C-alpha positions in Angstrom: 43.8 50.8 -24.8 46.0 49.3 -27.6 44.5 46.8 -30.0 46.1 43.8 -28.2 44.7 45.0 -24.8 41.3 45.5 -26.3 41.4 42.0 -27.9 42.5 40.5 -24.6 39.7 42.3 -22.7 37.2 41.1 -25.2 38.5 37.5 -24.9 38.4 37.8 -21.1 34.8 39.1 -21.3 33.9 36.2 -23.7 35.5 33.7 -21.3 33.7 35.1 -18.3 30.4 35.0 -20.2 31.0 31.4 -21.2 31.9 30.4 -17.6 28.8 32.2 -16.3 26.6 30.4 -18.9 28.1 27.1 -17.9 27.6 27.8 -14.3 24.0 28.7 -14.9 23.4 25.6 -16.9 25.0 23.4 -14.2 22.9 25.1 -11.5 19.7 24.6 -13.5 20.7 21.0 -14.1 21.2 20.3 -10.4 18.0 22.1 -9.6 16.1 20.0 -12.2 17.5 16.8 -10.8 16.6 17.8 -7.2 13.0 18.7 -8.3 12.7 15.5 -10.2 13.7 13.5 -7.2 11.2 15.3 -5.0 8.4 14.7 -7.5 9.4 11.1 -7.8 9.4 10.6 -4.0 6.0 12.2 -3.8 4.5 10.1 -6.6 6.0 7.0 -4.9 4.4 7.9 -1.6 1.0 8.5 -3.2 1.3 5.2 -5.1 2.3 3.4 -1.9 -0.6 4.8 0.0 -3.0 3.8 -2.7 -1.6 0.3 -2.8 -1.8 0.0 0.9 -5.4 1.2 1.1 -6.4 -1.2 -1.6 -4.7 -4.2 0.1 -6.3 -3.2 3.4 -9.7 -3.1 1.8 -9.2 -6.5 0.2 -7.9 -8.0 3.5 -10.9 -6.5 5.4 -13.3 -7.9 2.9 -11.7 -11.4 3.1 -11.8 -11.3 6.9 -15.4 -10.1 6.9 -16.4 -12.9 4.6 -14.6 -15.5 6.6 -16.2 -14.3 9.8 -19.6 -14.2 8.1 -19.2 -17.8 6.9 -18.1 -18.9 10.4 -21.1 -17.2 12.0 -23.4 -18.8 9.5 -22.0 -22.3 10.2 -22.4 -21.7 14.0 -26.0 -20.6 13.5 -26.8 -23.6 11.3 -25.2 -25.9 13.9 -27.3 -24.3 16.7 -30.5 -24.9 14.6 -29.6 -28.5 13.7 -28.8 -29.3 17.4 -32.1 -27.7 18.4 -33.8 -30.1 15.9 -32.2 -33.0 17.7 -29.6 -33.8 15.0 -26.6 -35.7 16.5 -23.4 -33.8 17.2 -21.4 -36.0 14.7 -23.9 -35.3 11.9 -24.0 -31.5 12.7 -20.2 -31.4 12.6 -20.2 -33.2 9.2 -22.9 -31.0 7.7 -21.4 -27.7 8.9 -17.7 -28.5 8.6 -17.2 -27.5 12.2 -14.9 -29.6 14.5 -16.8 -32.1 16.7 -15.4 -30.5 19.9 -16.7 -27.1 18.8 -20.2 -28.6 18.1 -20.0 -30.4 21.5 -19.4 -27.0 23.2 -22.3 -25.5 21.3 -24.5 -28.4 22.4 -23.4 -28.1 26.0 -24.3 -24.4 25.8 -27.8 -25.2 24.5 -28.3 -27.7 27.3 -27.8 -25.1 30.0 
């Protein structure tokens, strides 16, 4: 090979190596972006599950507390009615509606 041909071959080899390098960098960049997205989705799912579980527990506790308070008011109403306290007074003391206390009283009379 003449000097010019050898220089041209070296330039071609250098250009090919540069293009291969850029191609590898581009592929690694795309792979990194894809991996980052997958990891981000996974973290988001896990965080969403944790938040959902926490909200579910909180709602369950609130519902349980409300039910417990309602059951307690009903039990107090029954006890007061059995002691002969008037329906209106029982409703006022327990915070239950009068019609509900009437129903309880009717149930006790049976």
